[in-house]
C-alpha positions as CSV (number, residue, x, y, z in Angstrom):
1,M,-115.0,-86.6,6.2
2,V,-111.4,-86.7,7.2
3,E,-110.5,-84.1,4.6
4,Q,-113.3,-81.8,6.0
5,Y,-111.4,-81.6,9.3
6,S,-107.8,-81.3,7.9
7,G,-105.8,-78.6,9.6
8,R,-107.4,-79.3,12.9
9,N,-105.9,-81.2,15.8
10,F,-107.6,-84.4,14.6
11,E,-106.5,-87.8,13.4
12,L,-108.5,-90.7,12.3
13,V,-107.0,-94.2,12.8
14,A,-108.9,-97.3,11.7
15,V,-108.0,-100.6,13.3
16,A,-108.8,-103.9,11.6
17,V,-109.0,-106.9,13.9
18,D,-107.8,-109.8,11.7
19,A,-105.6,-112.6,12.9
20,Q,-104.6,-113.3,9.3
21,G,-102.7,-110.0,9.1
22,A,-102.6,-106.8,7.0
23,S,-103.0,-108.5,3.7
24,K,-106.7,-109.2,4.4
25,P,-108.0,-105.7,5.1
26,R,-105.6,-103.9,2.8
27,P,-107.8,-104.4,-0.4
28,F,-110.8,-102.9,1.4
29,M,-108.9,-99.8,2.4
30,E,-107.5,-99.4,-1.1
31,Q,-110.9,-99.9,-2.7
32,A,-112.4,-97.3,-0.3
33,G,-109.7,-94.8,-1.2
34,A,-108.9,-94.3,2.5
35,T,-106.7,-91.3,3.2
36,F,-106.3,-92.2,6.9
37,T,-104.1,-94.6,8.7
38,C,-105.3,-98.2,9.1
39,V,-103.4,-100.6,11.4
40,V,-104.1,-104.3,12.0
41,D,-104.6,-105.7,15.5
42,A,-103.8,-109.3,14.7
43,E,-103.4,-110.2,18.3
44,N,-106.8,-108.7,19.4
45,L,-105.1,-106.5,22.0
46,L,-107.6,-103.7,21.7
47,S,-110.4,-106.2,22.6
48,K,-108.5,-107.3,25.6
49,T,-107.8,-103.7,26.6
50,F,-111.3,-102.3,26.1
51,G,-113.3,-105.4,26.6
52,F,-115.3,-105.2,23.3
53,K,-116.7,-108.3,21.6
54,A,-117.9,-106.8,18.4
55,V,-116.9,-104.3,15.7
56,P,-117.1,-101.6,14.4
57,N,-116.2,-99.4,17.3
58,G,-115.7,-95.8,17.9
59,I,-113.3,-94.5,20.5
60,F,-112.6,-90.8,21.0
61,V,-109.3,-89.9,22.6
62,D,-108.6,-86.3,23.5
63,E,-105.2,-84.5,23.1
64,S,-104.2,-85.6,26.6
65,G,-104.7,-89.3,25.7
66,I,-107.9,-89.6,27.7
67,V,-110.7,-91.7,26.3
68,V,-113.7,-89.4,26.4
69,H,-116.2,-91.6,24.5
70,Q,-116.5,-95.2,23.4
71,Q,-119.1,-97.1,21.5
72,F,-118.6,-100.8,21.0
73,G,-120.4,-102.5,18.2
74,G,-122.5,-100.7,15.6
75,F,-120.4,-97.6,15.2
76,D,-121.2,-96.4,11.7
77,I,-120.3,-92.9,10.5
78,R,-123.1,-93.2,7.9
79,K,-125.7,-93.1,10.6
80,P,-126.8,-89.4,11.1
81,E,-126.6,-89.7,14.9
82,T,-123.1,-91.0,14.7
83,L,-122.0,-88.3,12.3
84,E,-123.6,-85.7,14.6
85,L,-121.7,-87.0,17.6
86,V,-118.4,-87.0,15.7
87,E,-118.9,-83.5,14.4
88,A,-119.9,-82.2,17.8
89,W,-116.8,-83.6,19.4
90,L,-114.5,-82.3,16.6
91,T,-116.0,-78.8,16.7
92,S,-116.5,-78.3,20.4
93,G,-114.9,-81.3,22.2
94,A,-118.3,-82.2,23.6
95,T,-119.9,-85.6,23.7
96,A,-122.9,-84.4,25.7
97,G,-125.9,-86.6,25.4
98,A,-123.9,-89.5,24.1
99,E,-123.7,-92.6,26.2
100,S,-120.5,-94.5,26.2
101,S,-121.2,-98.2,25.7
102,G,-119.1,-101.2,26.5
103,Y,-119.0,-104.8,27.6
104,A,-117.8,-106.5,30.7
105,L,-114.3,-107.7,30.7
106,I,-113.6,-110.6,28.4
107,D,-113.2,-114.0,30.1
108,P,-109.5,-114.6,30.5
109,R,-109.9,-118.1,29.2
110,V,-111.1,-116.6,25.9
111,Q,-108.1,-114.3,25.8
112,V,-105.8,-117.3,26.3
113,L,-107.5,-119.4,23.7
114,F,-107.4,-116.5,21.2
115,R,-103.7,-116.0,21.7
116,D,-103.0,-119.7,21.5
117,G,-105.0,-120.0,18.3
118,L,-103.1,-117.1,16.8
119,A,-99.8,-118.8,17.6
120,L,-101.0,-122.0,16.0
121,L,-102.2,-120.2,12.9
122,R,-98.9,-118.4,12.6
123,S,-97.1,-121.8,12.8
124,G,-99.2,-123.2,10.0
125,E,-101.5,-125.3,12.2
126,E,-104.8,-123.9,10.9
127,G,-107.0,-126.7,12.1
128,A,-105.6,-126.5,15.7
129,A,-106.1,-122.7,15.6
130,L,-109.7,-123.1,14.6
131,A,-110.2,-125.7,17.4
132,K,-108.9,-123.2,20.0
133,W,-111.2,-120.4,18.6
134,R,-114.2,-122.8,18.5
135,E,-113.6,-123.5,22.2
136,A,-113.4,-119.8,22.9
137,S,-116.7,-119.2,21.1
138,V,-118.4,-121.8,23.2
139,I,-117.2,-120.1,26.4
140,D,-118.3,-116.7,25.0
141,P,-120.9,-117.1,22.3
142,D,-121.4,-113.4,22.1
143,N,-117.8,-112.7,21.1
144,Y,-118.1,-111.6,17.5
145,V,-114.4,-111.0,17.2
146,V,-113.7,-114.6,17.8
147,H,-116.4,-115.7,15.5
148,K,-115.0,-113.5,12.7
149,Q,-111.6,-115.1,12.9
150,L,-113.2,-118.5,12.5
151,W,-115.6,-117.5,9.7
152,S,-113.0,-115.6,7.8
153,I,-110.7,-118.7,7.6
154,E,-113.5,-121.2,7.0
155,S,-115.5,-119.0,4.5
156,P,-113.1,-116.4,3.1
157,E,-115.4,-115.7,0.2
158,R,-117.8,-114.1,2.8
159,F,-115.1,-111.6,3.9
160,Y,-112.4,-111.1,1.3
161,R,-113.9,-111.4,-2.1
162,G,-115.9,-108.2,-2.7
163,K,-118.3,-106.9,-0.1
164,V,-118.3,-108.4,3.4
165,D,-121.5,-110.6,3.7
166,M,-123.1,-109.1,6.8
167,D,-126.4,-111.0,6.2
168,W,-124.5,-114.3,6.2
169,Q,-122.8,-113.3,9.5
170,R,-126.2,-112.5,11.1
171,Q,-127.5,-115.9,10.0
172,Q,-124.5,-117.6,11.5
173,L,-125.1,-115.8,14.8
174,A,-128.8,-116.7,14.8
175,R,-127.8,-120.3,14.2
176,G,-125.4,-120.2,17.2
177,L,-122.4,-120.8,15.0
C-alpha cells in the first residue's frame, strides 16, 4: 500500500511498543519486507501521550501536525473498512463518517510502574521489572500494553519465534492474566 501512494505528501511510520528494544520487532519488519520506517517506543511514551491501552493503533496526522483521526486498538489495514478510511484520507483528506476512538487517560500510577519496570529491566533486574508490571496490570487490568511486556518476557515463544500467538493472548486476557 505504501508504494501505491509514493510521490504524494504521505509517510507511513510504524511504532512497535516493546520494552525489550528494537531487536525484538526487527525480524518481523524484515520478514514482512516493510519499506516504511519503524521505530520502537520502548518507554511507552505514545501510550502516555495518547492514552491508549492496546495495539495496533492508527493515528492520522495532517501536514500541519494536527491529529485528524485516531483509532486505538484493532486498527488493521487488512479490514476493508480500515483500508477505505485510509484511502479516503490520502486521496481527499477526509475522515468523514469515521469516529475517532480512544481511552481515558492512563492512571499515573501505571505510568510510574511501567517506567520503573523499564529501568529495572535495563539494569538487568528482570524479576523486579516483572513485579512492577504485574502491579501495574492489577491497577489497570485492561492495559494490554503492560500485559504484552510481561507476556513477551515470560513467554517469548508466543511473540518472537514465528507468528505472534494472538489466540494465546486472548486466552490470557480471558483468564485475567
